[in-house]
N, C-alpha and C positions, 0 to 999 in steps of 0.2 A: 211688368212682372210676368204677365201671362205669356208674352212673347218669349221671354227668357226661359220659362218652364217648358214651353213647347219646343224650343231649340234643344232642350236636354232630353227630348223623347217623351215628354208627358203629354199625351194626346188630349186630356181634358183637365186643364189646370184648375177649373172651377169645381171639379168633382172630388169625391172623397177617397178615390182609389190610391192616389199618390200619398195622401196624408196617412192612410192606413199603413203604407209601406214604411214611411218615416217613423210613425209611432211604434210599429213593430220593432224596428231597429232600436229605438230608445228604450223600450220596455225590456228587451233582451239585454241591452247594455247595463241598465241600472240593476236589474234583478241579479245578473251574474256577478257584477261588481260587489253588491251588498251582501249576497248570499255566501260568497267564498269564505269570509272570515269565520262564519259559523261552521261551515263544512270543514275548514282547517282545524278548528278546535276539537270537533268531534273525531276527526280522523286521527289526530294525535292521541286522543283519549283511548281509542279502541285499537290503535296500532296499524291503521291503514297508511303505510309509509314505505317508500323505496329505500332500501339499505344501500350504502355505497357499493358499487360494482364496477365491472370492467367497461361498461358502456356509459354510465352517468358520471358526472363530475362532483356530485355532492359528497361532502366529507362526513355528514351525519344524516340520520333518517329524515326524509323529506316527504310530507303528506302527498299522496298520489291520487286523491279523490277530486281533483279539480274538474275532471270530466263530468262528474255528477252535477256540479254547479252550472257548467256550460249547458248540459242537457236540460236542466230545470229552467234556465233562462230562455232557451229556444222554445220549449213546450209552452211556457207561460206566455211568451210573446205570440205564438200561434193561436192560443186560446183567445187572447185579447183581439187579435186580428179577426178571428171568427166572429166575435161579438160586435166589433165595429162595422164590419162589412161582410155579412153572411152570404150575400149574393155572389160576391167575388170569390169567396172560398168554395161555394158550391160548384162553381164552374170548373174548378181544378181539384176537387176533393179527392178523387181517386189517386192522382199522382202525388199530392201532398201526403196523404195517408200512407202510401207505399214507401215514400222516402223516409218518413218518420218511423214507420214500423220497422223497416230494415235497419235504420239507425239505432232504434231502441234495442233491437236484438244484439247489435254489435256493442252498444254501451254495456249491456249486461255481461256479454262474453268478455269484453275487455276488462271490466271491473273484477270479475272473478279471476281472470288471468293475473291482474295486478296483485291480488291478494294470495292466490294459491298456485299460480303458474300452470296453466293448461297446456296440453301437448300441442305443438305447432300444427300437426295435421288436423286436429279438431278445430282449431281457430280458422284454418284455411277452408275447412268444410263448411263452417257457418258462414264465412264470407262468400263462398260459392253460392250458397242458398240465398243469401241476401241479394246477390247480384242477379240471380234468376228471378227474384221477386220484381225487380225493376223491368226485366224483359217481359214479364207477364202482363204488366200494365202499359207497355209500349214505350218505356224509357230505355232507348237502345240506339246503337248505331244501325243505320239503314243502308246496307250494302246494295250496290246497283251495278254489279259486274255482268248481269245478263245471263246468269247460270242458275241451275236448279239448286245449287248449294248456297245461294245468297242468304236465305234466312238462317241457315246453320252458321255461316261465316259471321253474320251480323251478331248472332248470339255469342259466338266465341269471342269476338272482339270486345263486346260489351262486358263479358265476364272478366276477361284479362284486364281491361281498363279499370273496372271497379275494384277488383282485388289488388291490382298494382298500385293504384292511387291510395287506397286504404292503408296498405303497408308502407308506402313511400312516406306518407305524412307521419306515421308512427316512428319510422326510422330516423326522421329528422328531429325528433324530440330528444336531443342530447345536450342542448345548451339552453339556459334560461331564456325564455321568450321567443325561441326560434320557430318552433312548430306553430305556436299560437299566432305569431306575427305573419308567417307565410300563409296560414289559413285565412287570417283576417284580410290581408291584401288581396288574395285570390278571390275571396268571397265578394269583396267590394267591386273588383273588376268584373266578375261574372254578373253581379247585380246591375252594373251599368249596361252590360250587353243585353241581359234579359229584359230590362225595362223598356227596350226599344220596340218590343213586339208583344201585343196583348196575349198572344198564344202561349207565351212563356210566363204567364202570371204565377204559376206554381213555383217556378224557379225564383221569381222576384220576391215572393213572400218568404220563402224558406231562406234565401240568401240574406235578406234583410235581418232576419232573426239570427242567422249564423254570424253575420258581420258584427252585430251588436254584442252577442255573447263573446266573440273572440276579443273584442276591444275591452270588455269588462274583465275578462280573464287576465289580459296582459297587465292590467293595473296591479295585479298581485304576482305576476309571473316573470316580469322583467327583472334582471339581475340587480340585487340578490333576491332570488325567488323565495316566496313563502309557501308555495304549493305548486305542484305540477299537474298536468292534465291526465297523465297515465295512459295506458292503452285504451281505457274507456273513452276519454276525450279525443285521442288521436284517431281511433277507429271511426268515431262519430264524425269528426271533421272530414276525414279522408273520404268516407262513404258518401256523405252529403255533397261534398264538392264534386266528386266523380259523377254522382247522379244528376245534379243540376247542370253540369256541363253538357249532359246528353239531351237536355230537354228541348234543344233547338231542332229536333228531327234531322240530325246530321246525316248527310249523304256521303257514303264512302265509295268512290269510284276508282281511286288509286291509293297507294300507300301514302302519298303526299296529302291526301284529303284529311289525314289525321293530324297534320302539323298545326293548323290554326288552333285546334282544341288543346293539343298537347302543350302549346306555348304558355298557357296559363299556369301550368304546373311543371314547367320545364326543369326547374332546379331540383325538386324532389325526385322527378323521374330520372334525371341524369345521375344524381347522387346514388340512388338505389341501384340503377343499372351498373354503374361503375363498381359499387361494392360487391354486387352479386358476381360479376365477371371476375373480379379480383379474388374473391374467396373460392370460386370454382377452380380457378387456375392453381390455387394453393391446396386444392382437394379438401376444402372445408365445406360444411353444410351452411349455405347462406342464411337459412332461417334460424338456426340454433347456435351459431357461432357468434358470441359477443366480441366486440373489439372497437378500438378507436381509430377506424379507418374511413370515417365519413369526411365530407368537406369541412365541416365545422371543427373536427379534430385536427385536420391539417392546418387550418388557420390558427388554432390555438397553439399548435406545436411551433409555428413560426413567430410566436410572441404576441399575438393579438389577445387582448383581454376578452372575457365572455361578452361584455357589452359591445365592444367593437366588432367581434365576430358576428354577433346577432345582427347589429345594424348593417354591417357589410352585406350579409346575405338577404336582409330585408330589401336593401337597395337593388340588388340583383333581381330579386323576385319582382319588385315594382317595375323595373325596366322590361323584364320579359312580359309582364302583364300589359304594359303600355303598348308594346309591339303586338301582342295578341289582340288587344282591342282595336288597334289601328288596321290590322288586316281583316277585321270583320266588316263586310260590306254594309251592314245595317247600322254601324256606329259612326256618327259624324265626328269631326275633329274636336268640336267644342265639348262633346261628351267625354272624350278621352282626357282632355285637359282638366275638365271639372272633376272627373273621377280621381285623377292623379293628385290634384291639389287637395281635394276633400279627404282622400285616404291618408295622405301625408300629414295634413294638419291635425286630424284626429289622433293619429299615431304619435305625433310629436307632443301633443297635449297630454296624452296618457303617460308617455315616458317622463315628461316634465313633472307631472303630479307624483309619479312613483319616486323619482330621484329627490324631489323636495321632501317627501316623507322620510326617505332614507337619511338625508342630510340632517333633518330635524332630530331623528332618533340618535344620530351620531353626536350631535351637539348636546343632547340631553345626557347621553352616556358620559361624555367628557366632563360635563358639569357635576356628575355624581362621583367621579374619581377624585381621590385626594391629590393635592399638588405634590410634585416630586420634590 
């Protein structure tokens, strides 16, 4: 067993570090899963819901406070991790706090936007400041072109990366389970990579919590969804994924140096870039123009159901993440295989539990209806 754990990148199978990571995942998973029904009931009571619009597919008000449950699950898991292994947390405390602080700010802004619709420029300004917070604690691209402008270029690339991914995840949140599934798959893949190097302990802990919270959320968000994450959850996922992807002290010596990192989030990056270019060519404001021109809308227009659209894009995301892990020199093949199998198995189990609950509700409803 120890040999197998070591082959997966666990340097000390007899230690408590990897158990802390596993427990952090489980705590975030369970708390998010169990907390969402209460959040949903309260959201319906006070009117925290998305009305049908040009971007979403819901035909009736849908609670949009799922991001609060995701955030609660992550924070609770990190508190538990701190209690279980305080020495490990102390070694990476500044980076963890910076990621969680920036994420907390965006959860607040996203939640206010969900309920009251903030101006796009204000949201971008807050995202810009949250990205600078990461730069301030050393979570950034490290450019090495040999010029005096390297620090400034590194800061610029970091800000563009963080703001771009944050908004890309948000724009993918148009079909039940899509943004949550993409975030979960990406977080699991980044977790597999970060676990290979003790220097990335901050990413490992945060990603374990994010993966668990994403899985717990999908139990209620796969079609037919009972709740959505809203801007609060999408901003939180996007920001944290963007930040943790930068924790490997990435060197940028050419434009192609960005490719291995971008592969993890290639689908939302491609979709967002395509929509922005398309809207600019039509002389529309990419940030404020709603529309059904994303990849998931195209698949729906071609006759795919919401479930098949979501699963299709999940599979594409997993393929891109497998490629991304494969091109990482620090990740052995057995880790790639184990990560892909584990990610798929947990996702399949969650979908099965969701569909079983839906089928049970349908049978109960049929039993209550009078015979024709």
